[in-house]
C-alpha positions in Angstrom: 0.1 0.0 0.0 1.4 3.4 -0.9 0.1 6.8 0.5 0.2 9.2 -2.5 0.0 12.1 -0.2 -2.9 13.6 -2.0 -5.8 11.9 -0.2 -5.5 8.8 -2.1 -3.6 5.5 -1.7 -2.5 2.9 -4.2 -2.8 -0.7 -3.4 -1.3 -3.6 -5.3 -1.6 -7.3 -4.7 -1.1 -10.4 -6.6 -3.1 -13.6 -6.6 -1.3 -17.0 -7.3 -4.5 -19.0 -8.2 -7.8 -18.5 -9.6 -10.1 -17.1 -6.9 -12.6 -14.6 -6.1 -11.8 -12.2 -3.3 -13.7 -9.9 -1.0 -11.8 -6.6 -0.2 -12.9 -4.8 2.8 -11.4 -1.2 3.4 -11.7 0.5 6.7 -10.4 3.9 7.8 -10.3 5.7 11.0 -13.0 8.4 11.4 -12.7 11.6 13.3 -13.8 9.8 16.5 -11.1 7.2 16.0 -13.4 4.5 15.3 -12.6 2.1 12.3 -15.4 2.4 9.9 -15.8 0.7 6.3 -15.0 2.8 3.3 -18.2 3.7 1.4 -18.9 0.8 -0.9 -16.8 -1.6 0.9 -16.5 -4.6 0.7 -15.5 -4.8 -2.9 -15.3 -8.1 -4.9 -13.0 -9.1 -7.7 -12.4 -12.4 -9.6 -9.4 -13.7 -11.0 -9.3 -16.5 -13.8 -6.1 -18.2 -14.9 -7.9 -18.9 -18.3 -7.9 -15.5 -19.3 -5.0 -13.9 -21.2 -3.0 -11.7 -18.7 -4.2 -8.3 -19.7 -7.7 -9.4 -19.2 -7.1 -9.2 -15.5 -5.6 -5.7 -15.9 -7.5 -3.0 -14.0 -7.9 -1.2 -17.3 -8.4 -4.2 -19.3 -11.3 -5.6 -21.4 -13.1 -7.0 -18.1 -13.3 -3.5 -16.7 -14.6 -2.2 -20.1 -17.3 -4.9 -20.0 -18.1 -3.9 -16.4 -18.5 -0.3 -17.3 -20.6 -0.9 -20.2 -23.0 -3.2 -18.1 -23.1 -0.8 -15.1 -24.2 2.0 -17.6 -26.7 -0.1 -19.2 -28.1 -1.0 -15.8 -28.5 2.5 -14.7 -30.0 3.5 -17.9 -32.5 0.7 -17.8 -33.4 1.6 -14.3 -33.6 5.5 -15.0 -35.9 4.9 -18.0 -38.2 2.3 -16.2 -38.4 4.5 -13.1 -39.0 7.7 -15.1 -41.9 6.0 -17.2 -43.3 4.4 -14.0 -43.3 7.6 -11.9 -44.9 9.9 -14.6 -48.6 10.6 -14.3 -49.1 12.0 -17.7 -51.5 10.0 -19.7 -52.5 8.0 -16.7 -55.7 7.8 -14.8 -54.7 9.4 -11.5 -58.1 8.8 -10.1 -57.3 5.0 -10.0 -55.9 4.0 -6.7 -53.8 1.1 -8.2 -52.3 3.6 -10.7 -51.3 5.9 -8.0 -49.9 3.1 -5.8 -47.8 1.9 -8.8 -46.6 5.6 -9.3 -45.6 5.8 -5.7 -43.8 2.5 -5.7 -41.7 4.0 -8.6 -40.9 7.1 -6.8 -40.1 5.1 -3.6 -37.7 2.8 -5.6 -35.8 5.8 -6.9 -35.7 7.3 -3.1 -34.6 3.8 -1.7 -31.9 3.3 -4.4 -30.6 6.7 -4.2 -27.4 6.0 -2.2 -26.7 2.9 -4.3 -27.1 4.8 -7.6 -24.9 7.6 -6.4 -22.3 5.1 -5.4 -22.4 3.5 -8.6 -22.1 6.7 -10.5 -19.2 7.9 -8.3 -17.4 4.4 -8.8 -17.9 4.7 -12.7 -16.6 8.3 -12.6 -13.4 7.1 -10.8 -13.0 4.3 -13.0 -13.2 6.3 -16.1 -10.8 8.9 -14.6 -8.4 6.1 -14.0 -8.7 5.0 -17.8 -7.9 8.5 -18.8 -4.9 8.8 -16.4 -3.4 5.5 -17.2 -4.2 5.4 -20.8 -6.4 2.8 -22.6 -4.7 -0.4 -23.4 -5.7 0.2 -27.1 -3.6 3.6 -27.1 -0.4 1.5 -26.3 
């Protein structure tokens, strides 16, 4: 682990066999208590069958993850927006109102999860731009 003296740390590790790992990151808060970093634990998997570059943090597996995450967020936003709209719906129907409320509740309940996913994607894309894309090499 390397403290970059800019508020960030760089951690490197190597696995010697195929595995899935759970990475828990804690920090000491202002009260001296060890608390998990937002989003922790993180999960990763490593496969010996894949080409070496595939497991690279800026490799094709990460590209696939980014695309999948963006598609998942897009689908949720489209469905929630459509479900929460009252235009062209019979708002005098209780079932319709309950359905709209359920969509609004789902957005409210997933707010922290969505913001975390967006923040993670933003940092991942920043990492891609800082390290350079493998196809650029």
